[in-house]
C-alpha positions in Angstrom: -14.4 13.3 12.2 -17.3 13.1 9.5 -15.5 12.4 6.6 -13.3 9.6 8.6 -16.5 7.9 9.8 -18.1 8.0 6.5 -15.3 7.0 4.3 -14.2 4.0 7.0 -17.8 2.9 7.2 -18.2 2.8 3.2 -14.7 1.0 3.0 -16.0 -1.7 5.3 -19.5 -1.9 3.9 -18.4 -2.0 -0.2 -15.3 -4.1 0.7 -17.4 -6.4 2.5 -20.3 -6.8 0.7 -18.2 -7.1 -2.7 -16.1 -9.7 -1.5 -19.0 -11.5 -0.5 -20.8 -11.4 -3.8 -17.6 -11.8 -5.6 -17.2 -15.2 -3.7 -20.6 -16.4 -3.5 -22.3 -15.2 -6.3 -24.9 -17.8 -5.9 -26.5 -16.1 -2.7 -27.9 -13.3 -4.4 -30.8 -15.4 -5.9 -32.2 -15.7 -2.4 -31.7 -12.1 -0.9 -32.2 -10.1 -4.4 -33.6 -12.2 -6.6 -30.9 -12.1 -9.2 -29.6 -15.7 -10.2 -27.5 -16.4 -13.2 -28.1 -19.5 -15.5 -24.5 -20.0 -17.3 -21.1 -19.4 -16.4 -20.7 -16.1 -18.0 -24.0 -14.7 -16.0 -21.8 -15.8 -12.8 -18.9 -13.7 -14.1 -21.3 -11.1 -14.6 -22.7 -11.1 -11.0 -19.0 -11.4 -9.8 -18.0 -8.2 -11.5 -20.8 -6.1 -10.8 -21.9 -7.2 -7.3 -18.4 -8.0 -6.4 -15.9 -6.3 -8.4 -17.4 -3.2 -8.8 -18.8 -2.7 -5.1 -15.0 -3.5 -4.0 -14.0 -0.7 -6.2 -16.1 1.4 -4.6 -14.7 0.1 -0.9 -11.1 1.0 -2.4 -12.1 4.3 -3.5 -13.7 5.0 0.3 -9.9 3.6 1.3 -8.2 6.1 -0.6 -10.3 9.1 0.5 -9.0 8.5 4.1 -5.3 9.6 2.8 -6.3 13.5 3.0 -8.4 16.1 2.2 -8.2 16.2 -1.5 -8.2 12.3 -1.7 -11.4 12.5 0.6 -13.5 15.5 -1.7 -12.9 13.1 -4.7 -13.9 9.8 -3.1 -17.0 11.8 -1.6 -17.8 12.8 -4.8 -17.2 9.5 -6.2 -19.5 7.6 -3.6 -22.1 10.4 -3.8 -22.3 9.9 -7.6 -22.4 5.9 -7.6 -25.3 6.0 -4.5 -27.1 8.6 -5.9 -27.1 6.5 -9.6 -28.2 3.3 -7.8 -31.1 4.5 -5.3 -32.6 6.6 -8.7 -32.1 3.5 -11.0 -33.4 1.5 -8.0 -36.7 3.7 -7.2 -37.5 3.9 -10.8 -37.0 0.2 -11.5 -39.2 -1.0 -8.5 -42.0 1.6 -9.8 -41.7 0.3 -13.2 -41.4 -3.4 -12.2 -43.3 -3.7 -9.1 -40.2 -4.9 -7.4 -40.7 -3.8 -3.7 -39.0 -6.2 -1.7 -37.2 -5.8 1.8 -34.0 -6.0 -0.2 -35.2 -3.2 -2.2 -36.2 -0.9 0.8 -33.2 -1.7 2.7 -31.0 -1.3 -0.6 -32.8 2.4 -1.1 -32.3 3.6 2.5 -28.7 2.9 2.5 -28.4 4.6 -1.2 -29.9 7.4 -0.4 -28.9 8.0 3.1 -25.0 7.5 1.8 -26.0 10.0 -1.2 -27.5 12.7 1.5 -24.7 12.1 4.2 -21.7 12.2 1.0 -23.4 15.6 -0.2 -23.8 17.1 3.6 -19.8 16.6 4.2 -19.1 18.0 0.7 -20.9 21.1 1.8 -18.9 21.4 4.8 -15.3 23.4 5.1 -12.8 20.8 4.7 
């Protein structure tokens, strides 16, 4: 139950936000303070905020297929959210970028990491 809930919610969140960012990268300027100044910049935001996040959502979906797939997805999602959260925390500390977006993202990323780790420690 825990794995299914985690992977299902992860699929919805990552796929949903990734698709939103892919289709409307300009909205990141208001919410996250990230903007592009050229078509290459728009493509970069579509790739990193759209494509990469949608790929994490697909990984979560694949994890719903069974125990071995679930473990692989939990490891991948746990590592991804740990990396995002750690880099965001260090970056905000270095840059002073403490915004509501940053704080929400940190809670989400470290919460998702902790949840994945707790699920990996449980027997399948």
